[in-house]
C-alpha positions in Angstrom: 5.1 24.9 44.1 2.4 25.5 41.5 3.6 26.3 38.0 6.1 24.3 36.4 9.5 27.0 35.3 12.9 26.0 33.5 13.9 22.0 34.7 10.5 20.9 35.5 9.1 21.5 32.2 11.5 21.0 30.0 11.2 17.5 31.3 7.5 17.4 31.0 7.7 19.0 27.0 10.9 15.9 26.8 8.6 13.1 28.3 5.6 13.7 25.4 8.0 14.2 23.0 9.3 11.1 23.8 5.0 10.0 24.1 4.8 11.5 21.1 7.2 9.6 19.1 6.5 5.9 20.5 3.0 6.3 19.3 3.9 7.1 16.0 5.8 4.0 15.6 3.6 1.7 17.2 1.3 2.3 14.5 3.5 2.3 11.8 4.3 -1.2 13.0 0.1 -2.0 13.3 -0.1 -1.0 9.5 2.6 -3.3 9.0 1.4 -6.4 11.0 -2.2 -5.0 9.2 -0.8 -5.8 5.8 1.3 -9.3 7.2 -1.8 -10.7 8.2 -4.6 -10.4 5.1 -1.0 -11.8 2.9 -1.6 -14.3 6.1 -5.4 -14.9 5.5 -6.4 -15.1 1.7 -5.0 -16.6 -1.3 -4.5 -14.2 -4.6 -3.7 -15.0 -8.1 -2.9 -11.8 -10.5 -6.9 -12.5 -11.2 -8.2 -10.8 -7.8 -6.5 -7.8 -8.4 -8.0 -6.7 -12.1 -10.2 -4.5 -11.3 -11.6 -0.8 -10.5 -9.9 0.4 -6.3 -10.2 3.2 -4.1 -8.6 4.6 -1.8 -8.8 8.1 0.6 -6.2 9.8 -2.1 -6.4 7.3 -6.0 -7.8 5.6 -7.4 -6.2 2.7 -9.5 -6.8 0.4 -12.2 -5.4 -2.9 -13.0 -6.2 -4.3 -16.2 -5.7 -8.5 -17.2 -2.5 -9.9 -18.2 -3.0 -10.4 -22.1 -1.3 -12.5 -24.3 2.7 -11.4 -23.3 1.6 -11.4 -20.0 2.3 -8.5 -19.0 -1.2 -5.4 -18.1 -1.8 -1.8 -17.6 -1.6 -0.2 -14.4 -3.1 3.3 -14.3 -3.1 5.5 -10.8 -6.0 8.7 -10.8 -5.9 10.9 -8.9 -6.2 14.8 -9.0 -2.7 15.2 -11.0 -3.9 13.4 -13.0 -3.8 10.0 -14.8 -0.3 7.6 -14.4 -0.1 4.1 -16.2 2.1 1.8 -15.8 2.7 -1.3 -17.3 3.4 -4.3 -15.1 4.7 -7.4 -15.0 4.4 -10.3 -12.6 7.4 -10.6 -10.7 5.8 -14.0 -8.0 2.1 -14.9 -6.3 0.4 -17.3 -8.2 -2.1 -20.1 -7.2 -2.0 -20.6 -3.2 -0.4 -18.0 -3.0 -0.7 -15.4 -0.3 0.3 -12.4 -2.2 1.5 -11.1 -5.6 4.4 -9.5 -6.3 5.1 -7.3 -9.4 7.5 -5.1 -11.3 5.7 -1.6 -12.8 7.3 0.1 -15.7 7.5 4.1 -16.1 7.0 6.5 -18.4 11.0 6.8 -17.0 11.9 3.3 -17.4 12.8 2.4 -14.2 11.2 -0.5 -12.8 9.5 -0.1 -9.2 7.8 -3.1 -7.5 4.6 -4.0 -5.5 2.6 -6.4 -3.5 -0.7 -7.0 -3.7 -2.6 -8.1 -0.3 -6.5 -9.1 -0.5 -8.6 -9.4 2.3 -12.2 -8.6 2.8 -13.2 -11.3 0.4 -11.9 -9.8 -2.5 -13.5 -6.6 -1.6 -9.6 -5.0 0.2 -6.5 -4.8 -1.6 -3.6 -3.4 0.6 -0.5 -2.6 -1.8 3.0 -2.2 0.0 4.6 0.5 -2.2 8.6 0.2 -1.9 9.1 3.1 -2.1 7.9 3.7 1.2 9.3 5.9 3.9 12.4 6.4 6.1 10.6 3.6 8.3 9.8 1.3 5.4 7.2 0.3 2.9 3.5 1.1 3.7 0.3 -0.4 3.3 -2.4 2.0 1.1 -6.1 -0.3 2.0 -8.4 0.0 -1.5 -11.5 -1.3 -1.1 -12.7 -3.0 -5.1 -15.0 -0.5 -6.8 -15.5 -2.6 -9.3 -14.4 -4.5 -12.6 -13.4 -1.2 -14.8 -10.0 -1.6 -16.2 -9.9 1.6 -17.5 -10.6 5.3 -16.2 
């Protein structure tokens, strides 16, 4: 009795590691479920995502679509400003989310899905680049109707 050594201590460490991995996986699942809950909660159109939004790490400005059907989405963060042209891929009146395609300076397309919650004051962006566990929703809060930094 007393101090754990050898096999018993190794077993405790293994149990702690397994618990940490399980907790991390549950948190990722909760984040993903959060976006799906919001998508099912409120209809959104591209007009519902226009404006200035702020997350923990960046500001995002989204313009309305012009007559050619494209708009501009600009991320502003510590490293600078990153503008992208975008077009709507899916979503519209009564849709639960808006899916857009962005084209950056490199000409490569990226797809992102937006859902709106909290009566238009919260925006969830599901970036499809994602991580090993899949895309993770990023939560933004509405700031104002500015569409450029």
